[in-house]
C-alpha positions as CSV (number, residue, x, y, z in Angstrom):
1,X,-28.3,-7.1,-22.8
2,X,-30.3,-4.2,-24.1
3,X,-29.2,-0.7,-23.2
4,X,-31.8,1.3,-21.2
5,X,-33.2,4.3,-23.1
6,X,-32.3,7.7,-21.6
7,X,-35.5,9.3,-20.8
8,X,-34.6,13.0,-20.0
9,X,-36.7,16.1,-20.9
10,X,-34.6,19.0,-21.9
11,X,-37.5,21.2,-23.0
12,X,-36.6,24.9,-22.2
13,X,-32.9,24.1,-21.9
14,X,-30.2,25.6,-24.2
15,X,-27.1,23.5,-25.1
16,X,-24.2,24.8,-27.0
17,X,-22.3,21.9,-28.5
18,X,-18.7,22.6,-30.0
19,X,-17.5,20.2,-32.4
20,X,-21.0,19.2,-33.5
21,X,-20.3,19.0,-37.1
22,X,-19.0,15.5,-36.9
23,X,-18.1,12.5,-34.8
24,X,-19.1,12.3,-31.1
25,X,-20.0,16.1,-31.0
26,X,-22.6,15.5,-33.6
27,X,-24.0,12.5,-31.8
28,X,-24.2,14.4,-28.6
29,X,-26.1,17.2,-30.3
30,X,-28.5,14.7,-31.9
31,X,-29.2,13.2,-28.6
32,X,-29.9,16.7,-27.1
33,X,-32.2,17.5,-29.9
34,X,-34.1,14.3,-29.4
35,X,-34.5,15.2,-25.7
36,X,-36.1,18.5,-26.7
37,X,-33.2,20.9,-26.0
38,X,-32.7,23.9,-27.9
39,X,-29.3,23.1,-29.5
40,X,-26.7,25.8,-30.7
41,X,-24.0,24.2,-33.0
42,X,-20.7,25.8,-32.4
43,X,-18.8,25.6,-35.5
44,X,-15.8,27.1,-37.2
45,X,-16.9,26.4,-40.7
46,X,-20.3,28.0,-41.5
47,X,-21.2,25.6,-44.3
48,X,-20.4,22.5,-42.3
49,X,-22.4,24.0,-39.3
50,X,-25.5,24.8,-41.5
51,X,-25.4,21.3,-43.0
52,X,-25.5,19.9,-39.6
53,X,-28.2,22.2,-38.4
54,X,-30.3,21.1,-41.4
55,X,-29.8,17.4,-40.6
56,X,-30.5,17.8,-37.0
57,X,-33.6,19.8,-37.4
58,X,-35.1,16.7,-39.0
59,X,-34.8,14.7,-35.9
60,X,-37.7,13.6,-33.8
61,X,-38.3,16.1,-31.1
62,X,-36.4,18.9,-32.7
63,X,-37.5,22.3,-31.7
64,X,-34.7,24.9,-32.4
65,X,-31.4,24.2,-33.8
66,X,-29.1,27.0,-34.8
67,X,-25.5,27.7,-35.7
68,X,-23.0,29.9,-33.9
69,X,-19.7,30.8,-35.4
70,X,-16.8,29.9,-32.9
71,X,-13.3,28.7,-32.9
72,X,-12.5,27.5,-29.4
73,X,-8.8,27.8,-30.1
74,X,-9.2,31.5,-30.3
75,X,-10.1,33.5,-27.1
76,X,-11.5,36.4,-29.1
77,X,-13.8,34.1,-30.9
78,X,-15.0,32.6,-27.7
79,X,-15.7,36.0,-26.3
80,X,-17.7,37.0,-29.3
81,X,-19.7,33.8,-29.4
82,X,-20.4,34.1,-25.7
83,X,-21.7,37.7,-26.2
84,X,-23.9,36.6,-29.2
85,X,-25.3,33.6,-27.4
86,X,-26.1,35.8,-24.3
87,X,-27.7,38.5,-26.4
88,X,-30.0,35.9,-28.3
89,X,-31.2,34.4,-25.1
């Protein structure tokens, strides 16, 4: 049985995806990009985040994909990332 295609328009929505440099987080980010969302990749490693950004920016429907430095195990990093994300939007 074929899976139904998810038809959701995320145009105008911003999604911060942590863990998006690999695995399921990356696939979630890819799906959001394809739905037209502005995707912010939350990454500890800047180089991995940038590589993921470049890859996802090539996806059909990609509008804006960016990287935000964040370590979700560090409260100070989360506060800083939240302030940066809020200021940018």
